[in-house]
N, C-alpha and C positions, 0 to 999 in steps of 0.2 A: 504496501499501498503505500502512493505518496504519500504522507504526511501532510504534505501543502497544499494538496491539489486537494487532498482529502476534508481541510478545513475549511477550506476556499467553498466547496458544492453544500459544504455543512453551510454554512452564513448567508450562501444565494438560497438555502433553506429556509433556515431561521430565523432571516432578515437582521440581525446584526452580530456584532462581534462581540464575544464577552468568554472569558476564563470556563464557566459551563459546558461550552460549546466543543473549546479546544480539550480539556479535560475529558467530555463524548469521546473525540478524537480519538485519543488515548486507549481507553476502553473498548472501546469498538478494539482497535489495532491489536492489544492485547489479546483479548479476550477469539479473536481470530488464528490471532500466531497459536497460542495455544492446546485450541480444538483443530492444528495443524492440517484446514483447510484453506484446499489451492484453487478452489472452483468458488466463484463468486455466487452461484446462483445456488451455492447449497442450503438449502430449504431448513431453518433456524426456525427458536422457539425462545424469549427471552422474558425473563422476570425483571420487572424494576422494582426497585423499592424508596423510589423518591419521583415528585413530576419533573424537576428541575432541568435546568436548561439541558444536560448531557442527555436526553431520551432522546433529542431529538438527532443530536448526530447518531445515535446509535440507530435509528431508525434508518436515516440518510446512506449507513452502510453497513446496515446486517438484513436492513431488506426486512427488519420486524419492526409491526407495523401494529396501530389499533385496529384498521378498517381490514385485515387480514386476519385478524384476532390469534397471534402471534405474538406482539408484544401483550406479557402481563401485567399490572400494574397493582404492587403488593405495598400501597403504601404506609412506608416504615418511617418515614423520613428519612434517611440515609443512603448517603451515595456509593449503592452496592445493588449490583447484576450480575446476574447469572445467565448465561448463557450453554444454551445446546442447540447437536445437530438435532431437526425435528423426532426422528426415529431413535436416538439415539440413548448410549445405556450411561452415560458419562457427561457431563457437563463439567463448565471452570465458572467460578465465581469470583468475583471481584470486586473489590472496597476500596475507596479512599484512605489513606493511610494519614493520620487524625496527624496536629499540626505542622501537614503539608501546604502545600501553597496551593493546595486544592480548598484549602480552608481561606475565608479573609480574615487580615487580620481584624485588632479592635481599630484601629486606623482607618482603617476603609469601611468599617459597620457606623462609625461615627458620619463618616462624609457622605455614605448612602443615607444616613439619617435625616442628614440635615438639607440634602437635595428632596426627600422625599417628600418632607414637613414645607419643604419652599424658603426653608429661612440658609441655605448652600449660600458664599458668595462665587463672583466667579475664581475668585481663586481655590474655592474647595472642588471647583466644579473638575477645576485645571488636571488640581492634586486627582483625585478622582479617577478620570481617564489615566492619569497619567500612569497609577499606580495599577489599574485594572490590565493595563497595557502592557507592564510590566509582569506579571501572572501568567499573559497570556503568551508572551516571550518563554518563560522557561517551562509551561506546562506544556508546550507544545517541542522544548530539546532536552527537557530534565532525564535521566533512564529515570526508567521503568519503576527500578524499586524506592525510587525514592518517592514516586508519587504512589505507585499501587501496590497492593497486594493482593496477590492470585493465587486461588484453591482451588483442586480437582477437586469435581464431586460425580461419587461414586452413586449416584440415582439416576431412574429414568427422567427423562425430558417429560414437563406437564402435559395434558390432553389440552392440545387446540379447543379451544370451542366452536362449535358449529353453531350455525344460522337456525335460528326455533321457528316455527311459529307464531302468527301473534293469535289474539282475543281481545275483549274487551272488557276493559277496566268498569265491572256494573255502578262502580262513583262517579267516576268523570267520564266515561263513555271514550276513554281513544284506544285503539290499539296496541295492546303492550305484547311484550314477548313472554309467552307463556312461562318462562322460566323463572320469571321472577313475578308472575301474579302469587299472591298468597288467599288462601283462602280465611277468610275473618268471618267466625260462624254463619257459612256456607252464604260465602255472597265474593267471588275472585276480586280483587279489588290489589289497582297497581302498588308498588311500593311506597307512592309518593301520598294513596291516599291511607294507605296502612295506618302507615307514622301519625297524620290527620283524626282517623275512627281512635287513636290513643292519644288525642292531647299535645300529640309530637315528640312522647317519648317510649319508644316499644319497652312494655315489660322485661325484664334478663331474661336471658334463652325463648325469646319471644320471636326471632324476627326469618326462624326459619322454619315454617312446619305448613301445612295445609298444601302442598303442590299444587298447581293443576295437572288434572289427567290426562295431560297430550306433553307435559313437560319430563324430561328425559332422568330430574329425583324421582319424579312419582311413578316410573317404570319403574326404574332403580329398587325402588322400595318395595314396589308388590312381586319384583324378582328375588330382595333377599329375601322376603315373607314366605315365600313359595317354598324355599329350600331347607325352612324349616318346620 
């Protein structure tokens, strides 16, 4: 992978230069190398534990996207990504090293805070741009071991979510995937209406029950019951 070209491709998609995009380039590069993938068309599955800028880089460079359902978001607020070949039994988990240039310094956080709340001076904005530019340059040039921890995962790739039928939510009337409709007191409702029916807070353990008869989870449950 030509790193400079890869970064430029990512920026065209992402819309602006930033350290997160540069970090994502390094994650994609390290992941593909660890899996020893030579064919860029190899079908992959990616689990991302963040929704930050790096995810755009990984979509561009690995081909894993939300639309193809082979990008799975498990929001843990961590710069951690796990990549598999779609039919593989082994993956690679990559995380950002603590105290590395991946993360903002206190100075950068303070400058960003003033920019966000509208109190930044021109000097603040210039300092922020300079420090972010320095981070980008480092992220695209330092050795992997300075910013990344890479480990093999001895587990099969997660299954890719398939398209599902839709049915109407009986409360709002909107077509909703049968995989997300809930049986609330004998009425099939979408997640938003289910939440509203409980006053905005679901009771503990109440979020996954009463699946639609055409859902995969419902069919699986019946198959499980038949075995016993």
